[in-house]
Each structure stands twice: as C-alpha cells, then as structure tokens.
C-alpha positions in Angstrom: -13.4 -24.6 -2.2 -12.5 -21.1 -0.9 -8.9 -20.1 -1.1 -6.7 -19.3 1.9 -7.0 -15.5 1.5 -4.4 -13.2 3.0 -5.2 -9.4 3.1 -2.3 -7.0 3.6 -3.5 -3.5 4.7 -2.2 -0.1 3.8 -1.6 3.0 5.9 -3.7 4.3 8.8 -4.3 0.9 10.4 -2.6 1.5 13.8 -6.0 2.0 15.4 -6.5 -1.8 15.5 -3.4 -2.1 17.7 -4.4 0.9 19.8 -7.7 -0.7 20.6 -6.5 -4.2 21.3 -2.9 -3.7 22.5 -1.9 -6.9 20.8 -0.6 -7.5 17.2 -2.4 -10.9 17.1 -5.7 -9.4 18.2 -5.2 -6.4 15.9 -4.8 -8.8 13.0 -7.9 -10.8 14.0 -9.9 -7.6 14.3 -8.7 -6.4 10.9 -9.5 -9.8 9.5 -13.1 -9.6 10.7 -13.5 -6.3 8.9 -11.9 -7.5 5.6 -14.1 -10.6 5.9 -17.2 -8.5 6.2 -16.1 -6.2 3.3 -15.7 -9.3 1.1 -19.2 -10.5 1.9 -18.2 -13.2 4.4 -15.2 -14.8 2.6 -12.7 -15.5 5.4 -9.6 -13.3 5.3 -6.4 -13.6 7.3 -4.7 -10.2 7.6 -1.0 -9.8 7.6 -0.8 -7.0 10.2 2.3 -4.8 10.4 1.0 -1.2 11.3 2.5 -1.4 14.8 6.0 -1.8 13.4 5.8 1.6 11.6 4.5 3.7 14.4 6.8 6.3 15.9 5.3 8.1 18.8 2.0 10.0 18.9 1.2 11.8 15.6 -0.4 15.1 16.4 -2.0 17.2 13.7 -2.8 14.7 11.0 -2.5 17.2 8.2 0.4 19.2 9.6 3.3 18.7 7.2 5.6 20.5 9.7 5.6 17.3 11.7 7.1 15.3 8.9 10.8 14.4 9.0 12.9 15.5 6.0 12.6 12.1 4.3 8.8 12.0 4.5 8.6 15.6 3.4 10.7 14.7 0.4 8.4 11.9 -0.5 5.4 14.3 -0.3 7.1 16.8 -2.6 8.1 14.1 -5.2 4.6 12.5 -5.0 2.7 15.7 -5.6 5.0 16.6 -8.4 3.9 13.4 -10.1 0.2 14.5 -9.6 0.5 18.1 -10.9 -0.2 18.7 -14.5 2.9 20.9 -14.6 5.4 19.9 -11.8 6.7 22.8 -9.9 9.8 23.2 -7.9 9.0 25.6 -5.0 11.7 27.7 -3.5 12.9 27.5 0.1 13.8 24.6 2.4 12.2 21.2 2.3 9.6 22.0 4.9 8.5 25.0 2.9 8.3 23.0 -0.3 6.4 20.2 1.5 3.9 22.8 2.8 3.5 24.2 -0.7 2.8 20.7 -2.0 0.3 20.0 0.8 -1.4 23.4 0.0 -1.8 22.4 -3.6 -3.4 19.1 -2.5 -5.8 21.1 -0.3 -6.8 23.4 -3.1 -7.2 20.6 -5.6 -8.8 17.9 -3.5 -9.6 19.2 0.0 -8.3 18.8 3.5 -9.3 15.2 3.8 -6.9 14.3 1.0 -4.2 16.5 2.5 -4.6 14.6 5.8 -4.4 11.3 4.1 -1.4 12.3 2.1 0.5 13.4 5.2 -0.3 10.1 7.0 0.6 8.2 3.8 4.1 9.7 3.4 4.8 9.4 7.1 4.2 5.6 7.2 5.8 5.1 3.8 8.8 7.1 5.0 9.2 5.0 8.1 9.1 1.9 5.9 11.4 3.0 3.1 13.9 5.2 4.9 16.3 2.4 5.8 16.7 -0.5 3.3 17.7 -3.0 6.0 16.0 -1.2 8.9 14.4 -3.2 11.8 11.0 -1.7 11.2 11.0 -2.5 7.5 12.2 -6.1 8.1 9.7 -6.6 10.9 6.8 -5.5 8.7 8.0 -7.7 5.9 8.3 -10.7 8.2 4.8 -10.2 9.6 3.4 -10.3 6.1 5.5 -13.2 5.1 4.4 -15.2 8.1 0.7 -14.7 7.3 1.3 -15.9 3.8 3.4 -18.9 5.0 0.6 -20.0 7.3 -1.4 -20.9 4.2 1.2 -23.3 2.8 -0.9 -26.4 3.4 -3.9 -25.0 1.5 -4.7 -26.0 -2.1 -4.9 -22.3 -3.2 -3.4 -19.2 -1.7 -4.5 -15.7 -2.7 -2.9 -12.5 -1.4 -4.7 -9.2 -1.7 -2.4 -6.3 -0.9 -3.7 -2.7 -0.6 -1.7 0.5 -1.0 1.5 0.4 1.1 0.7 -3.2 1.8 1.5 -4.0 -1.9 5.0 -2.7 -1.3 5.5 -4.7 1.9 4.1 -7.8 0.2 6.3 -7.4 -2.9 9.4 -7.2 -0.8 8.2 -10.1 1.5 7.7 -12.4 -1.4 11.1 -11.6 -2.9 12.7 -12.1 0.5 11.1 -15.6 0.8 11.0 -17.0 -2.8 9.9 -20.4 -1.4 6.4 -18.9 -0.6 3.9 -20.1 -3.1 1.0 -17.7 -4.1 -1.5 -18.7 -6.7 -2.8 -15.2 -7.2 -1.5 -11.8 -6.1 -3.9 -8.9 -6.3 -2.6 -5.4 -5.8 -5.1 -2.6 -5.1 -4.3 1.1 -5.3 -0.6 0.2 -5.5 2.2 2.8 -5.4 4.8 0.2 -6.4 5.5 1.9 -9.7 5.7 5.5 -8.3 9.0 6.8 -9.6 11.2 8.7 -7.3 9.1 7.8 -4.3 8.7 4.0 -4.1 10.0 2.3 -7.2 13.6 3.5 -6.9 13.7 2.4 -3.2 12.4 -1.1 -3.5 14.3 -4.1 -2.2 15.5 -5.8 -4.4 16.2 -2.6 -6.3 14.8 -2.9 -9.8 17.4 -3.0 -12.6 15.4 -0.8 -14.9 12.3 -2.9 -14.4 10.9 -4.8 -11.5 9.5 -8.3 -11.8 6.8 -10.6 -10.5 8.0 -12.3 -7.3 9.3 -15.8 -8.1 6.7 -17.7 -6.0 3.7 -15.9 -7.5 1.8 -17.7 -10.3 -0.4 -14.8 -11.4 -0.5 -11.1 -10.7 -3.5 -8.8 -11.1 -3.2 -5.1 -10.5 -6.4 -3.0 -10.0 -6.8 0.7 -9.4 -9.6 3.2 -9.2 -9.5 5.8 -12.0 -9.1 8.6 -9.4 -6.7 6.8 -7.0 -4.0 9.4 -6.2 -1.8 6.6 -4.7 -1.8 4.5 -7.8 0.9 6.4 -9.7 1.6 6.2 -12.6 -2.0 6.2 -13.7 -1.2 3.8 -16.5 -0.5 1.0 -14.0 2.4 -1.2 -13.1 2.9 -2.9 -16.5 5.2 -0.1 -17.6 7.6 -0.8 -14.7 7.2 -4.5 -13.9 7.4 -7.7 -15.9 4.9 -10.4 -15.0 1.7 -8.3 -14.4 -0.8 -10.6 -16.1 -4.0 -8.4 -15.8 -4.3 -4.7 -15.2 -7.4 -2.6 -14.8 -6.8 1.0 -13.9 -10.2 2.5 -14.7 -12.3 1.1 -11.9 -14.8 3.3 -10.2 -15.0 1.9 -6.7 -17.0 4.5 -4.7 -17.4 8.2 -5.7 -14.9 10.3 -3.7 -13.7 7.3 -1.6 -11.1 6.5 -4.2 -8.5 4.5 -2.1 -9.8 2.7 1.0 -9.5 -1.0 1.3 -13.2 -1.1 2.3 -14.3 0.5 -1.0 -12.0 -1.7 -3.1 -13.1 -5.0 -1.4 -16.8 -4.1 -1.8 -16.4 -3.4 -5.5 -17.9 -6.2 -7.7 -15.1 -5.9 -10.2 -12.5 -6.6 -7.5 -14.4 -9.7 -6.2 -14.7 -10.9 -9.8 -11.0 -10.8 -10.3 -10.6 -12.6 -7.0 -12.8 -15.4 -8.3 -15.3 -14.9 -5.4 
C-alpha cells in the first residue's frame, strides 16, 4: 500500500500561486508536478510560498534589492562555500555584492540568481522567530501532514527551505506522527545562516522531531545549499541514514524535480 506522501517545496515556488490565485489550487498544482516527478506516486504538497512573498521582486540576481538581513545571510553562506573565507570591506550591500560576484565567477549567473532568491525567501522566513509569516508557513505544512493522520504510513519529503519549515512544524506539533522524514538538499545544518536561527534553538546540537520515527537526509555532491557538505549528522541527533554524494542531474544540483526523479531518492522512499 502506498504511503500518504507529503511534499514540502523549497524556494521559488510562488509561481503556482501567481497562476492560480489560490493557496489550495497552488498546492494542488504543485502536487500534480511532484506526483509526475515521482513517476505517478500521489503527493500532497504542503504549500507555503505565498506566505513568504513581499511585493514584486525585480532583478532576480540584483543583490542591491536584498534587505540587510538577507544580504547578511548571503555573505555568511558564501563564506561557507569559499575555500578561504574572505571578509570584504565596506557596508553590507558592498560585501553582499562581492559575495554574489564570487558566485558568478565560480558558478555562473544562474547560480547567482538562485542564491539571491534563496536568501530573500530564507530571510523572510527566519528574520522574526515568532513572526506571522514564519508561523503561517509552518502551520500550512503542519496542516498538510496532519491530514494524513488516518493513514497507515505517513512519509514527508522536504526539499531545501522546506526542510527548515518542516523541522520547525514538527517540533511545534509533537503529536504529529511521521513514519519517514526525507530531507533533500537541506540547509538545516548551515552554521551562522540557518542552524543558529532554528526554533527551537539547538542547544549545541539539534535533534530529530519527536513524532518522527526515521530520518533520512540526502544531498547531491554539488548541492551548494546542503552545507555543511558532510551532512546533518554532525549537527543533529537522530539522523538514521545520510547520503551526501548523490549525483542527481549534471548541473541541476538542487531542484526538487531532479531529486525526485533520481532513482537513489525513490529507493530511500521505498517506492
């Protein structure tokens, strides 16, 4: 029997809401895509992107449009990626621009655009520990998981920022029961950017949410979001299986589509 499968998306998923104008329809549309990417296995998507949207974002790779908090996240993230972290001179905008320029030189403008979008949405989510947007995103994911409470087996697949939202949602509702949590391309352990801003705040180490029976963490060997590259086991107790050397799809090292179409991922999902 197939499990009740919940997918939790990462950044750059507001387009579903823009097309449909409804959170429920956006979730349904995303669910159809995830179902297709998993070869027809039905997926219910915990959709939260509309809660993290603040106005129209012009210039996807223009770091000057980032607020100070998001710019700081970009600087700290890129310093984790550089072989020799550098502290650029000048104000935060200048340092963020230098970090983005390094990404462009090393990986190209596509990665620069992704990184700018990533820190913008992560910044909106993490900026206020008890903020309305953060709680609304968390509640949306928690509700999607709770809808499977009558099923024999519940599996949650959380991608990118979605792994952060899911982690917090499960800690906020310890009564939720999840047989298997699979995190894909997760930044949960990223020091100075995500890990030290989690709710609940880790006391040295994080831990598997109390309602989760088993936790599997998977990452592509080149996934720039999955920092540290060694995985989550160094920062969290309760990670049962960890594979950080997947090769999901050439240069497409982070998208949910590439992860879900990877045979190694579906094998860990038991599909």
